PDB file of N, CA, C and O in Angstrom:
ATOM      1  N   MET A   1       0.828  -1.195   0.000  1.00  0.00           N
ATOM      2  CA  MET A   1       0.000   0.000   0.000  1.00  0.00           C
ATOM      3  C   MET A   1       0.864   1.248   0.000  1.00  0.00           C
ATOM      4  O   MET A   1       1.964   1.271   0.553  1.00  0.00           O
ATOM      5  N   ARG A   2       0.334   2.285  -0.637  1.00  0.00           N
ATOM      6  CA  ARG A   2       1.057   3.558  -0.642  1.00  0.00           C
ATOM      7  C   ARG A   2       0.793   4.308   0.639  1.00  0.00           C
ATOM      8  O   ARG A   2      -0.304   4.264   1.197  1.00  0.00           O
ATOM      9  N   SER A   3       1.818   4.997   1.091  1.00  0.00           N
ATOM     10  CA  SER A   3       1.608   5.850   2.257  1.00  0.00           C
ATOM     11  C   SER A   3       0.954   7.151   1.799  1.00  0.00           C
ATOM     12  O   SER A   3       0.984   7.499   0.618  1.00  0.00           O
ATOM     13  N   GLU A   4       0.374   7.846   2.744  1.00  0.00           N
ATOM     14  CA  GLU A   4      -0.341   9.081   2.429  1.00  0.00           C
ATOM     15  C   GLU A   4       0.586  10.156   1.868  1.00  0.00           C
ATOM     16  O   GLU A   4       0.146  11.009   1.097  1.00  0.00           O
ATOM     17  N   SER A   5       1.858  10.124   2.245  1.00  0.00           N
ATOM     18  CA  SER A   5       2.776  11.177   1.818  1.00  0.00           C
ATOM     19  C   SER A   5       3.351  10.928   0.422  1.00  0.00           C
ATOM     20  O   SER A   5       3.906  11.844  -0.184  1.00  0.00           O
ATOM     21  N   SER A   6       3.226   9.697  -0.098  1.00  0.00           N
ATOM     22  CA  SER A   6       3.782   9.434  -1.432  1.00  0.00           C
ATOM     23  C   SER A   6       2.918  10.114  -2.487  1.00  0.00           C
ATOM     24  O   SER A   6       1.689  10.121  -2.416  1.00  0.00           O
ATOM     25  N   GLU A   7       3.593  10.671  -3.442  1.00  0.00           N
ATOM     26  CA  GLU A   7       2.919  11.454  -4.477  1.00  0.00           C
ATOM     27  C   GLU A   7       2.794  10.605  -5.738  1.00  0.00           C
ATOM     28  O   GLU A   7       3.739   9.922  -6.132  1.00  0.00           O
ATOM     29  N   HIS A   8       1.641  10.651  -6.357  1.00  0.00           N
ATOM     30  CA  HIS A   8       1.433   9.924  -7.615  1.00  0.00           C
ATOM     31  C   HIS A   8       2.309  10.549  -8.692  1.00  0.00           C
ATOM     32  O   HIS A   8       2.546  11.757  -8.673  1.00  0.00           O
ATOM     33  N   TRP A   9       2.787   9.748  -9.620  1.00  0.00           N
ATOM     34  CA  TRP A   9       3.720  10.267 -10.623  1.00  0.00           C
ATOM     35  C   TRP A   9       3.074  11.316 -11.515  1.00  0.00           C
ATOM     36  O   TRP A   9       3.780  12.158 -12.069  1.00  0.00           O
ATOM     37  N   LEU A  10       1.767  11.291 -11.670  1.00  0.00           N
ATOM     38  CA  LEU A  10       1.095  12.312 -12.476  1.00  0.00           C
ATOM     39  C   LEU A  10       0.989  13.654 -11.744  1.00  0.00           C
ATOM     40  O   LEU A  10       0.784  14.692 -12.372  1.00  0.00           O
ATOM     41  N   ASP A  11       1.128  13.629 -10.424  1.00  0.00           N
ATOM     42  CA  ASP A  11       1.042  14.863  -9.639  1.00  0.00           C
ATOM     43  C   ASP A  11       2.367  15.597  -9.539  1.00  0.00           C
ATOM     44  O   ASP A  11       2.398  16.752  -9.116  1.00  0.00           O
ATOM     45  N   ARG A  12       3.458  14.951  -9.918  1.00  0.00           N
ATOM     46  CA  ARG A  12       4.770  15.590  -9.833  1.00  0.00           C
ATOM     47  C   ARG A  12       4.958  16.601 -10.964  1.00  0.00           C
ATOM     48  O   ARG A  12       4.679  16.278 -12.119  1.00  0.00           O
ATOM     49  N   PRO A  13       5.417  17.803 -10.666  1.00  0.00           N
ATOM     50  CA  PRO A  13       5.656  18.810 -11.719  1.00  0.00           C
ATOM     51  C   PRO A  13       6.663  18.346 -12.771  1.00  0.00           C
ATOM     52  O   PRO A  13       6.589  18.780 -13.920  1.00  0.00           O
ATOM     53  N   SER A  14       7.588  17.485 -12.404  1.00  0.00           N
ATOM     54  CA  SER A  14       8.584  17.023 -13.368  1.00  0.00           C
ATOM     55  C   SER A  14       7.975  16.108 -14.430  1.00  0.00           C
ATOM     56  O   SER A  14       8.602  15.872 -15.463  1.00  0.00           O
ATOM     57  N   SER A  15       6.775  15.592 -14.200  1.00  0.00           N
ATOM     58  CA  SER A  15       6.123  14.698 -15.159  1.00  0.00           C
ATOM     59  C   SER A  15       5.416  15.455 -16.284  1.00  0.00           C
ATOM     60  O   SER A  15       5.167  14.889 -17.349  1.00  0.00           O
ATOM     61  N   ILE A  16       5.096  16.716 -16.058  1.00  0.00           N
ATOM     62  CA  ILE A  16       4.313  17.479 -17.039  1.00  0.00           C
ATOM     63  C   ILE A  16       5.032  17.600 -18.379  1.00  0.00           C
ATOM     64  O   ILE A  16       4.407  17.327 -19.404  1.00  0.00           O
ATOM     65  N   PRO A  17       6.312  17.995 -18.438  1.00  0.00           N
ATOM     66  CA  PRO A  17       6.980  18.055 -19.746  1.00  0.00           C
ATOM     67  C   PRO A  17       7.064  16.691 -20.427  1.00  0.00           C
ATOM     68  O   PRO A  17       6.977  16.601 -21.651  1.00  0.00           O
ATOM     69  N   LYS A  18       7.231  15.642 -19.646  1.00  0.00           N
ATOM     70  CA  LYS A  18       7.283  14.302 -20.219  1.00  0.00           C
ATOM     71  C   LYS A  18       5.938  13.909 -20.821  1.00  0.00           C
ATOM     72  O   LYS A  18       5.885  13.294 -21.886  1.00  0.00           O
ATOM     73  N   LEU A  19       4.860  14.262 -20.143  1.00  0.00           N
ATOM     74  CA  LEU A  19       3.522  13.972 -20.675  1.00  0.00           C
ATOM     75  C   LEU A  19       3.274  14.735 -21.970  1.00  0.00           C
ATOM     76  O   LEU A  19       2.770  14.166 -22.938  1.00  0.00           O
ATOM     77  N   TRP A  20       3.623  16.017 -21.995  1.00  0.00           N
ATOM     78  CA  TRP A  20       3.452  16.815 -23.209  1.00  0.00           C
ATOM     79  C   TRP A  20       4.248  16.219 -24.363  1.00  0.00           C
ATOM     80  O   TRP A  20       3.747  16.112 -25.482  1.00  0.00           O
ATOM     81  N   ALA A  21       5.490  15.834 -24.085  1.00  0.00           N
ATOM     82  CA  ALA A  21       6.327  15.242 -25.129  1.00  0.00           C
ATOM     83  C   ALA A  21       5.708  13.939 -25.633  1.00  0.00           C
ATOM     84  O   ALA A  21       5.710  13.675 -26.836  1.00  0.00           O
ATOM     85  N   GLY A  22       5.186  13.137 -24.731  1.00  0.00           N
ATOM     86  CA  GLY A  22       4.547  11.886 -25.128  1.00  0.00           C
ATOM     87  C   GLY A  22       3.297  12.111 -25.964  1.00  0.00           C
ATOM     88  O   GLY A  22       3.084  11.427 -26.966  1.00  0.00           O
ATOM     89  N   PHE A  23       2.469  13.070 -25.555  1.00  0.00           N
ATOM     90  CA  PHE A  23       1.255  13.373 -26.314  1.00  0.00           C
ATOM     91  C   PHE A  23       1.577  13.908 -27.704  1.00  0.00           C
ATOM     92  O   PHE A  23       0.956  13.512 -28.690  1.00  0.00           O
ATOM     93  N   ILE A  24       2.546  14.807 -27.775  1.00  0.00           N
ATOM     94  CA  ILE A  24       2.926  15.377 -29.074  1.00  0.00           C
ATOM     95  C   ILE A  24       3.520  14.305 -29.973  1.00  0.00           C
ATOM     96  O   ILE A  24       3.251  14.282 -31.174  1.00  0.00           O
ATOM     97  N   ALA A  25       4.322  13.418 -29.403  1.00  0.00           N
ATOM     98  CA  ALA A  25       4.902  12.327 -30.194  1.00  0.00           C
ATOM     99  C   ALA A  25       3.807  11.391 -30.722  1.00  0.00           C
ATOM    100  O   ALA A  25       3.861  10.956 -31.872  1.00  0.00           O
ATOM    101  N   ALA A  26       2.825  11.088 -29.885  1.00  0.00           N
ATOM    102  CA  ALA A  26       1.726  10.220 -30.318  1.00  0.00           C
ATOM    103  C   ALA A  26       0.926  10.879 -31.439  1.00  0.00           C
ATOM    104  O   ALA A  26       0.544  10.215 -32.403  1.00  0.00           O
ATOM    105  N   LEU A  27       0.673  12.179 -31.318  1.00  0.00           N
ATOM    106  CA  LEU A  27      -0.070  12.881 -32.363  1.00  0.00           C
ATOM    107  C   LEU A  27       0.735  12.953 -33.662  1.00  0.00           C
ATOM    108  O   LEU A  27       0.185  12.792 -34.751  1.00  0.00           O
ATOM    109  N   ALA A  28       2.031  13.195 -33.539  1.00  0.00           N
ATOM    110  CA  ALA A  28       2.878  13.251 -34.731  1.00  0.00           C
ATOM    111  C   ALA A  28       2.928  11.891 -35.420  1.00  0.00           C
ATOM    112  O   ALA A  28       2.864  11.815 -36.647  1.00  0.00           O
ATOM    113  N   LEU A  29       3.040  10.828 -34.649  1.00  0.00           N
ATOM    114  CA  LEU A  29       3.037   9.486 -35.238  1.00  0.00           C
ATOM    115  C   LEU A  29       1.712   9.180 -35.929  1.00  0.00           C
ATOM    116  O   LEU A  29       1.684   8.508 -36.961  1.00  0.00           O
ATOM    117  N   THR A  30       0.627   9.667 -35.365  1.00  0.00           N
ATOM    118  CA  THR A  30      -0.680   9.464 -35.988  1.00  0.00           C
ATOM    119  C   THR A  30      -0.757  10.158 -37.340  1.00  0.00           C
ATOM    120  O   THR A  30      -1.271   9.594 -38.306  1.00  0.00           O
ATOM    121  N   VAL A  31      -0.245  11.382 -37.407  1.00  0.00           N
ATOM    122  CA  VAL A  31      -0.260  12.121 -38.673  1.00  0.00           C
ATOM    123  C   VAL A  31       0.692  11.468 -39.677  1.00  0.00           C
ATOM    124  O   VAL A  31       0.366  11.346 -40.858  1.00  0.00           O
ATOM    125  N   LEU A  32       1.871  11.050 -39.203  1.00  0.00           N
ATOM    126  CA  LEU A  32       2.831  10.407 -40.097  1.00  0.00           C
ATOM    127  C   LEU A  32       2.334   9.046 -40.600  1.00  0.00           C
ATOM    128  O   LEU A  32       2.721   8.607 -41.683  1.00  0.00           O
ATOM    129  N   ALA A  33       1.499   8.397 -39.834  1.00  0.00           N
ATOM    130  CA  ALA A  33       0.975   7.088 -40.237  1.00  0.00           C
ATOM    131  C   ALA A  33       0.105   7.183 -41.485  1.00  0.00           C
ATOM    132  O   ALA A  33      -0.109   6.186 -42.173  1.00  0.00           O
ATOM    133  N   GLU A  34      -0.392   8.373 -41.775  1.00  0.00           N
ATOM    134  CA  GLU A  34      -1.211   8.536 -42.984  1.00  0.00           C
ATOM    135  C   GLU A  34      -0.421   8.260 -44.247  1.00  0.00           C
ATOM    136  O   GLU A  34      -1.008   7.951 -45.284  1.00  0.00           O
ATOM    137  N   TRP A  35       0.900   8.365 -44.183  1.00  0.00           N
ATOM    138  CA  TRP A  35       1.728   8.103 -45.365  1.00  0.00           C
ATOM    139  C   TRP A  35       1.816   6.613 -45.677  1.00  0.00           C
ATOM    140  O   TRP A  35       2.051   6.238 -46.826  1.00  0.00           O
ATOM    141  N   VAL A  36       1.632   5.759 -44.670  1.00  0.00           N
ATOM    142  CA  VAL A  36       1.788   4.318 -44.894  1.00  0.00           C
ATOM    143  C   VAL A  36       0.487   3.536 -44.794  1.00  0.00           C
ATOM    144  O   VAL A  36       0.422   2.396 -45.255  1.00  0.00           O
ATOM    145  N   VAL A  37      -0.536   4.113 -44.212  1.00  0.00           N
ATOM    146  CA  VAL A  37      -1.822   3.432 -44.071  1.00  0.00           C
ATOM    147  C   VAL A  37      -2.724   3.852 -45.225  1.00  0.00           C
ATOM    148  O   VAL A  37      -2.825   5.034 -45.551  1.00  0.00           O
ATOM    149  N   ALA A  38      -3.374   2.871 -45.834  1.00  0.00           N
ATOM    150  CA  ALA A  38      -4.285   3.172 -46.933  1.00  0.00           C
ATOM    151  C   ALA A  38      -5.560   3.798 -46.372  1.00  0.00           C
ATOM    152  O   ALA A  38      -6.229   3.215 -45.518  1.00  0.00           O
ATOM    153  N   LEU A  39      -5.880   4.977 -46.859  1.00  0.00           N
ATOM    154  CA  LEU A  39      -7.096   5.663 -46.450  1.00  0.00           C
ATOM    155  C   LEU A  39      -8.121   5.579 -47.575  1.00  0.00           C
ATOM    156  O   LEU A  39      -7.768   5.593 -48.754  1.00  0.00           O
ATOM    157  N   TYR A  40      -9.369   5.495 -47.205  1.00  0.00           N
ATOM    158  CA  TYR A  40     -10.443   5.426 -48.191  1.00  0.00           C
ATOM    159  C   TYR A  40     -11.424   6.570 -47.943  1.00  0.00           C
ATOM    160  O   TYR A  40     -12.492   6.369 -47.364  1.00  0.00           O
ATOM    161  N   PRO A  41     -11.048   7.782 -48.390  1.00  0.00           N
ATOM    162  CA  PRO A  41     -11.901   8.947 -48.116  1.00  0.00           C
ATOM    163  C   PRO A  41     -13.194   8.915 -48.929  1.00  0.00           C
ATOM    164  O   PRO A  41     -13.229   8.464 -50.075  1.00  0.00           O
ATOM    165  N   HIS A  42     -14.234   9.403 -48.300  1.00  0.00           N
ATOM    166  CA  HIS A  42     -15.529   9.504 -48.974  1.00  0.00           C
ATOM    167  C   HIS A  42     -15.698  10.855 -49.660  1.00  0.00           C
ATOM    168  O   HIS A  42     -16.408  10.960 -50.660  1.00  0.00           O
ATOM    169  N   PHE A  43     -15.058  11.877 -49.132  1.00  0.00           N
ATOM    170  CA  PHE A  43     -15.167  13.227 -49.672  1.00  0.00           C
ATOM    171  C   PHE A  43     -13.781  13.727 -50.056  1.00  0.00           C
ATOM    172  O   PHE A  43     -12.776  13.255 -49.525  1.00  0.00           O
ATOM    173  N   ASP A  44     -13.728  14.679 -50.976  1.00  0.00           N
ATOM    174  CA  ASP A  44     -12.444  15.202 -51.449  1.00  0.00           C
ATOM    175  C   ASP A  44     -11.631  15.858 -50.339  1.00  0.00           C
ATOM    176  O   ASP A  44     -10.404  15.764 -50.334  1.00  0.00           O
ATOM    177  N   VAL A  45     -12.302  16.522 -49.402  1.00  0.00           N
ATOM    178  CA  VAL A  45     -11.582  17.214 -48.343  1.00  0.00           C
ATOM    179  C   VAL A  45     -10.842  16.212 -47.451  1.00  0.00           C
ATOM    180  O   VAL A  45      -9.828  16.562 -46.848  1.00  0.00           O
ATOM    181  N   GLU A  46     -11.323  15.001 -47.362  1.00  0.00           N
ATOM    182  CA  GLU A  46     -10.661  13.982 -46.541  1.00  0.00           C
ATOM    183  C   GLU A  46      -9.343  13.508 -47.146  1.00  0.00           C
ATOM    184  O   GLU A  46      -8.561  12.837 -46.472  1.00  0.00           O
ATOM    185  N   LYS A  47      -9.093  13.845 -48.389  1.00  0.00           N
ATOM    186  CA  LYS A  47      -7.841  13.458 -49.036  1.00  0.00           C
ATOM    187  C   LYS A  47      -6.669  14.329 -48.589  1.00  0.00           C
ATOM    188  O   LYS A  47      -5.513  13.971 -48.810  1.00  0.00           O
ATOM    189  N   LEU A  48      -6.958  15.463 -47.966  1.00  0.00           N
ATOM    190  CA  LEU A  48      -5.898  16.352 -47.484  1.00  0.00           C
ATOM    191  C   LEU A  48      -5.102  15.664 -46.382  1.00  0.00           C
ATOM    192  O   LEU A  48      -5.663  14.981 -45.525  1.00  0.00           O
ATOM    193  N   HIS A  49      -3.777  15.857 -46.420  1.00  0.00           N
ATOM    194  CA  HIS A  49      -2.926  15.260 -45.398  1.00  0.00           C
ATOM    195  C   HIS A  49      -3.239  15.878 -44.039  1.00  0.00           C
ATOM    196  O   HIS A  49      -3.378  17.096 -43.926  1.00  0.00           O
ATOM    197  N   ALA A  50      -3.349  15.051 -43.021  1.00  0.00           N
ATOM    198  CA  ALA A  50      -3.631  15.451 -41.640  1.00  0.00           C
ATOM    199  C   ALA A  50      -5.038  16.011 -41.477  1.00  0.00           C
ATOM    200  O   ALA A  50      -5.307  16.717 -40.505  1.00  0.00           O
ATOM    201  N   PHE A  51      -5.939  15.713 -42.404  1.00  0.00           N
ATOM    202  CA  PHE A  51      -7.312  16.204 -42.278  1.00  0.00           C
ATOM    203  C   PHE A  51      -7.960  15.689 -41.003  1.00  0.00           C
ATOM    204  O   PHE A  51      -8.617  16.445 -40.288  1.00  0.00           O
ATOM    205  N   ASN A  52      -7.777  14.404 -40.717  1.00  0.00           N
ATOM    206  CA  ASN A  52      -8.428  13.821 -39.545  1.00  0.00           C
ATOM    207  C   ASN A  52      -7.934  14.468 -38.252  1.00  0.00           C
ATOM    208  O   ASN A  52      -8.725  14.711 -37.341  1.00  0.00           O
ATOM    209  N   ALA A  53      -6.642  14.745 -38.167  1.00  0.00           N
ATOM    210  CA  ALA A  53      -6.097  15.399 -36.978  1.00  0.00           C
ATOM    211  C   ALA A  53      -6.641  16.819 -36.847  1.00  0.00           C
ATOM    212  O   ALA A  53      -7.022  17.241 -35.755  1.00  0.00           O
ATOM    213  N   LEU A  54      -6.679  17.549 -37.948  1.00  0.00           N
ATOM    214  CA  LEU A  54      -7.198  18.914 -37.914  1.00  0.00           C
ATOM    215  C   LEU A  54      -8.695  18.938 -37.629  1.00  0.00           C
ATOM    216  O   LEU A  54      -9.177  19.807 -36.902  1.00  0.00           O
ATOM    217  N   TYR A  55      -9.422  17.998 -38.191  1.00  0.00           N
ATOM    218  CA  TYR A  55     -10.866  17.911 -37.942  1.00  0.00           C
ATOM    219  C   TYR A  55     -11.124  17.598 -36.472  1.00  0.00           C
ATOM    220  O   TYR A  55     -12.004  18.200 -35.857  1.00  0.00           O
ATOM    221  N   GLY A  56     -10.372  16.671 -35.909  1.00  0.00           N
ATOM    222  CA  GLY A  56     -10.524  16.334 -34.505  1.00  0.00           C
ATOM    223  C   GLY A  56     -10.181  17.502 -33.595  1.00  0.00           C
ATOM    224  O   GLY A  56     -10.875  17.750 -32.609  1.00  0.00           O
ATOM    225  N   PHE A  57      -9.108  18.224 -33.924  1.00  0.00           N
ATOM    226  CA  PHE A  57      -8.719  19.388 -33.125  1.00  0.00           C
ATOM    227  C   PHE A  57      -9.787  20.475 -33.200  1.00  0.00           C
ATOM    228  O   PHE A  57     -10.162  21.055 -32.181  1.00  0.00           O
ATOM    229  N   GLY A  58     -10.274  20.746 -34.401  1.00  0.00           N
ATOM    230  CA  GLY A  58     -11.324  21.756 -34.570  1.00  0.00           C
ATOM    231  C   GLY A  58     -12.601  21.384 -33.839  1.00  0.00           C
ATOM    232  O   GLY A  58     -13.250  22.240 -33.238  1.00  0.00           O
ATOM    233  N   THR A  59     -12.959  20.116 -33.890  1.00  0.00           N
ATOM    234  CA  THR A  59     -14.151  19.651 -33.190  1.00  0.00           C
ATOM    235  C   THR A  59     -13.982  19.785 -31.688  1.00  0.00           C
ATOM    236  O   THR A  59     -14.925  20.158 -30.991  1.00  0.00           O
ATOM    237  N   CYS A  60     -12.797  19.488 -31.181  1.00  0.00           N
ATOM    238  CA  CYS A  60     -12.514  19.636 -29.751  1.00  0.00           C
ATOM    239  C   CYS A  60     -12.654  21.098 -29.321  1.00  0.00           C
ATOM    240  O   CYS A  60     -13.259  21.393 -28.291  1.00  0.00           O
ATOM    241  N   ILE A  61     -12.098  21.998 -30.106  1.00  0.00           N
ATOM    242  CA  ILE A  61     -12.211  23.429 -29.804  1.00  0.00           C
ATOM    243  C   ILE A  61     -13.677  23.857 -29.813  1.00  0.00           C
ATOM    244  O   ILE A  61     -14.113  24.601 -28.935  1.00  0.00           O
ATOM    245  N   LEU A  62     -14.432  23.392 -30.798  1.00  0.00           N
ATOM    246  CA  LEU A  62     -15.854  23.732 -30.883  1.00  0.00           C
ATOM    247  C   LEU A  62     -16.621  23.222 -29.662  1.00  0.00           C
ATOM    248  O   LEU A  62     -17.481  23.927 -29.134  1.00  0.00           O
ATOM    249  N   MET A  63     -16.318  22.011 -29.214  1.00  0.00           N
ATOM    250  CA  MET A  63     -17.000  21.464 -28.032  1.00  0.00           C
ATOM    251  C   MET A  63     -16.667  22.277 -26.783  1.00  0.00           C
ATOM    252  O   MET A  63     -17.530  22.483 -25.929  1.00  0.00           O
ATOM    253  N   ILE A  64     -15.428  22.736 -26.672  1.00  0.00           N
ATOM    254  CA  ILE A  64     -15.047  23.547 -25.517  1.00  0.00           C
ATOM    255  C   ILE A  64     -15.796  24.871 -25.531  1.00  0.00           C
ATOM    256  O   ILE A  64     -16.306  25.308 -24.500  1.00  0.00           O
ATOM    257  N   VAL A  65     -15.864  25.510 -26.694  1.00  0.00           N
ATOM    258  CA  VAL A  65     -16.569  26.798 -26.812  1.00  0.00           C
ATOM    259  C   VAL A  65     -18.050  26.614 -26.500  1.00  0.00           C
ATOM    260  O   VAL A  65     -18.632  27.423 -25.776  1.00  0.00           O
ATOM    261  N   LEU A  66     -18.664  25.568 -27.032  1.00  0.00           N
ATOM    262  CA  LEU A  66     -20.086  25.316 -26.764  1.00  0.00           C
ATOM    263  C   LEU A  66     -20.326  25.004 -25.287  1.00  0.00           C
ATOM    264  O   LEU A  66     -21.327  25.445 -24.722  1.00  0.00           O
ATOM    265  N   ALA A  67     -19.431  24.258 -24.661  1.00  0.00           N
ATOM    266  CA  ALA A  67     -19.581  23.946 -23.240  1.00  0.00           C
ATOM    267  C   ALA A  67     -19.459  25.204 -22.392  1.00  0.00           C
ATOM    268  O   ALA A  67     -20.195  25.374 -21.420  1.00  0.00           O
ATOM    269  N   LYS A  68     -18.528  26.090 -22.758  1.00  0.00           N
ATOM    270  CA  LYS A  68     -18.388  27.349 -22.014  1.00  0.00           C
ATOM    271  C   LYS A  68     -19.653  28.202 -22.174  1.00  0.00           C
ATOM    272  O   LYS A  68     -20.131  28.798 -21.209  1.00  0.00           O
ATOM    273  N   GLY A  69     -20.186  28.254 -23.390  1.00  0.00           N
ATOM    274  CA  GLY A  69     -21.419  28.994 -23.616  1.00  0.00           C
ATOM    275  C   GLY A  69     -22.591  28.408 -22.849  1.00  0.00           C
ATOM    276  O   GLY A  69     -23.396  29.146 -22.282  1.00  0.00           O
ATOM    277  N   LEU A  70     -22.690  27.087 -22.829  1.00  0.00           N
ATOM    278  CA  LEU A  70     -23.753  26.424 -22.088  1.00  0.00           C
ATOM    279  C   LEU A  70     -23.604  26.684 -20.595  1.00  0.00           C
ATOM    280  O   LEU A  70     -24.599  26.876 -19.895  1.00  0.00           O
ATOM    281  N   ALA A  71     -22.379  26.692 -20.107  1.00  0.00           N
ATOM    282  CA  ALA A  71     -22.146  26.964 -18.688  1.00  0.00           C
ATOM    283  C   ALA A  71     -22.569  28.391 -18.333  1.00  0.00           C
ATOM    284  O   ALA A  71     -23.131  28.621 -17.263  1.00  0.00           O
ATOM    285  N   LEU A  72     -22.301  29.345 -19.222  1.00  0.00           N
ATOM    286  CA  LEU A  72     -22.732  30.725 -18.963  1.00  0.00           C
ATOM    287  C   LEU A  72     -24.252  30.830 -18.952  1.00  0.00           C
ATOM    288  O   LEU A  72     -24.825  31.583 -18.165  1.00  0.00           O
ATOM    289  N   TRP A  73     -24.891  30.081 -19.818  1.00  0.00           N
ATOM    290  CA  TRP A  73     -26.346  30.126 -19.923  1.00  0.00           C
ATOM    291  C   TRP A  73     -27.010  29.465 -18.707  1.00  0.00           C
ATOM    292  O   TRP A  73     -28.041  29.939 -18.229  1.00  0.00           O
ATOM    293  N   LEU A  74     -26.424  28.379 -18.211  1.00  0.00           N
ATOM    294  CA  LEU A  74     -27.009  27.637 -17.104  1.00  0.00           C
ATOM    295  C   LEU A  74     -26.500  28.066 -15.736  1.00  0.00           C
ATOM    296  O   LEU A  74     -26.937  27.535 -14.715  1.00  0.00           O
ATOM    297  N   LYS A  75     -25.589  29.014 -15.710  1.00  0.00           N
ATOM    298  CA  LYS A  75     -24.947  29.404 -14.453  1.00  0.00           C
ATOM    299  C   LYS A  75     -25.958  29.937 -13.451  1.00  0.00           C
ATOM    300  O   LYS A  75     -26.887  30.665 -13.801  1.00  0.00           O
ATOM    301  N   ARG A  76     -25.755  29.559 -12.210  1.00  0.00           N
ATOM    302  CA  ARG A  76     -26.571  30.046 -11.103  1.00  0.00           C
ATOM    303  C   ARG A  76     -25.658  30.794 -10.134  1.00  0.00           C
ATOM    304  O   ARG A  76     -24.460  30.517 -10.081  1.00  0.00           O
ATOM    305  N   PRO A  77     -26.200  31.731  -9.375  1.00  0.00           N
ATOM    306  CA  PRO A  77     -25.364  32.431  -8.390  1.00  0.00           C
ATOM    307  C   PRO A  77     -24.886  31.471  -7.301  1.00  0.00           C
ATOM    308  O   PRO A  77     -25.492  30.425  -7.070  1.00  0.00           O
ATOM    309  N   ASP A  78     -23.796  31.841  -6.641  1.00  0.00           N
ATOM    310  CA  ASP A  78     -23.229  31.001  -5.584  1.00  0.00           C
ATOM    311  C   ASP A  78     -24.223  30.764  -4.450  1.00  0.00           C
ATOM    312  O   ASP A  78     -24.161  29.739  -3.772  1.00  0.00           O
ATOM    313  N   THR A  79     -25.115  31.687  -4.251  1.00  0.00           N
ATOM    314  CA  THR A  79     -26.079  31.579  -3.145  1.00  0.00           C
ATOM    315  C   THR A  79     -27.412  31.006  -3.602  1.00  0.00           C
ATOM    316  O   THR A  79     -28.423  31.209  -2.929  1.00  0.00           O
ATOM    317  N   TYR A  80     -27.444  30.311  -4.704  1.00  0.00           N
ATOM    318  CA  TYR A  80     -28.696  29.813  -5.281  1.00  0.00           C
ATOM    319  C   TYR A  80     -29.463  28.935  -4.294  1.00  0.00           C
ATOM    320  O   TYR A  80     -30.656  29.151  -4.084  1.00  0.00           O
ATOM    321  N   TYR A  81     -28.814  27.971  -3.698  1.00  0.00           N
ATOM    322  CA  TYR A  81     -29.500  27.071  -2.779  1.00  0.00           C
ATOM    323  C   TYR A  81     -29.720  27.713  -1.419  1.00  0.00           C
ATOM    324  O   TYR A  81     -30.691  27.385  -0.737  1.00  0.00           O
ATOM    325  N   GLN A  82     -28.849  28.611  -1.015  1.00  0.00           N
ATOM    326  CA  GLN A  82     -29.031  29.283   0.258  1.00  0.00           C
ATOM    327  C   GLN A  82     -30.249  30.191   0.212  1.00  0.00           C
ATOM    328  O   GLN A  82     -30.956  30.315   1.212  1.00  0.00           O
ATOM    329  N   ASP A  83     -30.509  30.823  -0.910  1.00  0.00           N
ATOM    330  CA  ASP A  83     -31.680  31.685  -1.039  1.00  0.00           C
ATOM    331  C   ASP A  83     -32.961  30.877  -0.910  1.00  0.00           C
ATOM    332  O   ASP A  83     -33.898  31.323  -0.248  1.00  0.00           O
ATOM    333  N   THR A  84     -33.029  29.707  -1.523  1.00  0.00           N
ATOM    334  CA  THR A  84     -34.254  28.903  -1.453  1.00  0.00           C
ATOM    335  C   THR A  84     -34.428  28.314  -0.066  1.00  0.00           C
ATOM    336  O   THR A  84     -35.560  28.162   0.392  1.00  0.00           O
ATOM    337  N   GLU A  85     -33.347  27.980   0.614  1.00  0.00           N
ATOM    338  CA  GLU A  85     -33.462  27.457   1.975  1.00  0.00           C
ATOM    339  C   GLU A  85     -33.959  28.529   2.934  1.00  0.00           C
ATOM    340  O   GLU A  85     -34.758  28.241   3.826  1.00  0.00           O
ATOM    341  N   SER A  86     -33.495  29.759   2.761  1.00  0.00           N
ATOM    342  CA  SER A  86     -33.939  30.830   3.668  1.00  0.00           C
ATOM    343  C   SER A  86     -35.392  31.172   3.422  1.00  0.00           C
ATOM    344  O   SER A  86     -36.103  31.535   4.359  1.00  0.00           O
ATOM    345  N   GLU A  87     -35.863  31.065   2.159  1.00  0.00           N
ATOM    346  CA  GLU A  87     -37.270  31.318   1.864  1.00  0.00           C
ATOM    347  C   GLU A  87     -38.151  30.233   2.480  1.00  0.00           C
ATOM    348  O   GLU A  87     -39.235  30.527   2.984  1.00  0.00           O
ATOM    349  N   ASN A  88     -37.693  28.988   2.443  1.00  0.00           N
ATOM    350  CA  ASN A  88     -38.466  27.885   2.996  1.00  0.00           C
ATOM    351  C   ASN A  88     -38.492  27.906   4.518  1.00  0.00           C
ATOM    352  O   ASN A  88     -39.459  27.425   5.110  1.00  0.00           O
ATOM    353  N   SER A  89     -37.492  28.432   5.158  1.00  0.00           N
ATOM    354  CA  SER A  89     -37.436  28.443   6.617  1.00  0.00           C
ATOM    355  C   SER A  89     -38.384  29.472   7.206  1.00  0.00           C
ATOM    356  O   SER A  89     -38.709  29.382   8.390  1.00  0.00           O
ATOM    357  N   HIS A  90     -38.847  30.456   6.419  1.00  0.00           N
ATOM    358  CA  HIS A  90     -39.761  31.473   6.918  1.00  0.00           C
ATOM    359  C   HIS A  90     -41.202  31.008   6.904  1.00  0.00           C
ATOM    360  O   HIS A  90     -42.080  31.689   7.434  1.00  0.00           O
ATOM    361  N   ASP A  91     -41.455  29.863   6.306  1.00  0.00           N
ATOM    362  CA  ASP A  91     -42.848  29.376   6.228  1.00  0.00           C
ATOM    363  C   ASP A  91     -43.365  28.883   7.541  1.00  0.00           C
ATOM    364  O   ASP A  91     -44.512  28.447   7.628  1.00  0.00           O
TER     365      ASP A  91
END
């Protein structure tokens, strides 16, 4: 068993550059694999090199923007539940 004071390797600041390097290497290998893997595009735009990587990145950015917008729309004040509790206690 781990002791409470031991730190997980993902929590160490020295691991962050290694993780970034690993992620970038994996993404680069994915893009480079398009040169050796046979692709069967359905549309002309899919024939562009690294289209899938760019499409995935763009979709990720779009999901983040939409989630931020949804969060702004659904946001409640910090005292949302406290206000309803104080109203109910006066009954």
